[in-house]
N, C-alpha and C positions, 0 to 999 in steps of 0.2 A: 346828283353830284356827290363825289366822295370827299370827305373831310381829309385834310392832310395837316400834319403838325410836326414842326421841328422841335425835338426834345432836348437838343444840345448834347452834352456829354452826360450820359446817365448810366448808372449801374445796370448790368444785364437783367438782374432780378426786377428792378423797377420797370424796365421796358416790357418785360414779360407780363408783369402785373397789369400794366395799361392795356396790353394786347388782349389778355384774358378777359378783362372787364368789357372791352368792346365786343369780344366774341360772345360773351353771355348776352349782351344786348341784342346782337344780331340773331342769336338762337331764340331769343324771346320775341322776335318778330319786328324789331325796330329797324325799318329800312334806312333810317338816317345814321345808323351806328357805324356803317362801313367807314374805314379810315386807312390812311397810309401814314405810318410813323417813320420819321427820318431822325437818325441820331448817330452818335458814336459812343463807344464804351471805353471805360478804363480797361486795362489789360484783363482779358478773361478767356479761358479755354472752355468751350462748351462740349458736352458729351451727349450726342444724339442717341436714339434708341439702339442703333447698331454699333455704338462706340466700343472699341477695344482699348481698354485702359493702358495697354502696353504701347499704344501709339502716342501717349503723352510721354515725352522724353525727359521730363523732370518729375521728381517726387513732390508730394504736397508741401514738405518743409521748404524745398528750394523755390517752389512756386510762390509760397507766402513771402519768403525772403525777397523775391523779385517784385512783389506787389501784384501777383497774378492770381485771380480767383479761378477756381475750377468748379464748374457748375453743370449739373444735369440739365438737359434740354428736352422738351416734349416733341421735338422734331425728329425726323428720321436722320440717317447719316451717322458719320463717325465723329472724329475729333476736329474741332474748328477753333482757330484763334481769332479773336476780335480785339482791336485796340484803337488807341487814339489816332485820328487821321483817316480811319477807315469808315467810309459812309455805309451805314446800315439802313436798309429800306425794308420796313416790315408792313406789307399789305395785310389788312384785316378785312377781308371781303368774302362774300359768298361766292363760291365757285362750284361748278358741276363736277369738274375733274381737276385734281391737283396737278397731275402730270400735264394735262392740256394747258392749264394756266401757266405752269412753269415754261413749257415749250413756247407759248405765245410771248411771254415776257422776254425770254432768252432770245427768241427770234428778233424781237424789236431791238434788243441791245446789240445783237450780231449785225443787224443792218446799220445801226449807228456806227459801230466799229468800222465796217466797210466804208462808210461815207467819210470817216476820219482817216482812212488809209491803212487800217489794221485788217489785213486779209486773213482768211482761213478760220475765222471765229465761227463756231457752230455749237448748237445745243446737242448734248448727248444724254440719253436716258440712263445709261449705266456706265460709270457712276453719273448720276444726274448732275448736270451743270453746264456751264458755258466754257468751252475749251477752244 
């Protein structure tokens, strides 16, 4: 069984710290450490490994004025905004293939969308995501 936890509205850095702690436990061999964290964040723009800072359309001073944090992220990808009301789901689980895992999760979400009457939703590998 995988533990799940609602964190509420939590800063991005705090959510990452909780994920990293679980990841260390999993790598140490604790089979019960797998978890899914659910939360929302105060306004934050995350910069993945492939981020192009020019894709952030405001400077640091304007972001700060608007109460938006800009933070580096250890994930792939470019620039992503997260904010209040947006459900974030962070699985911290052992997987054989990240791409296969993403495709499986995205496929399940696409099926749910179809059941709810949203047609044409599919997983694409490049750029990775549900479209």
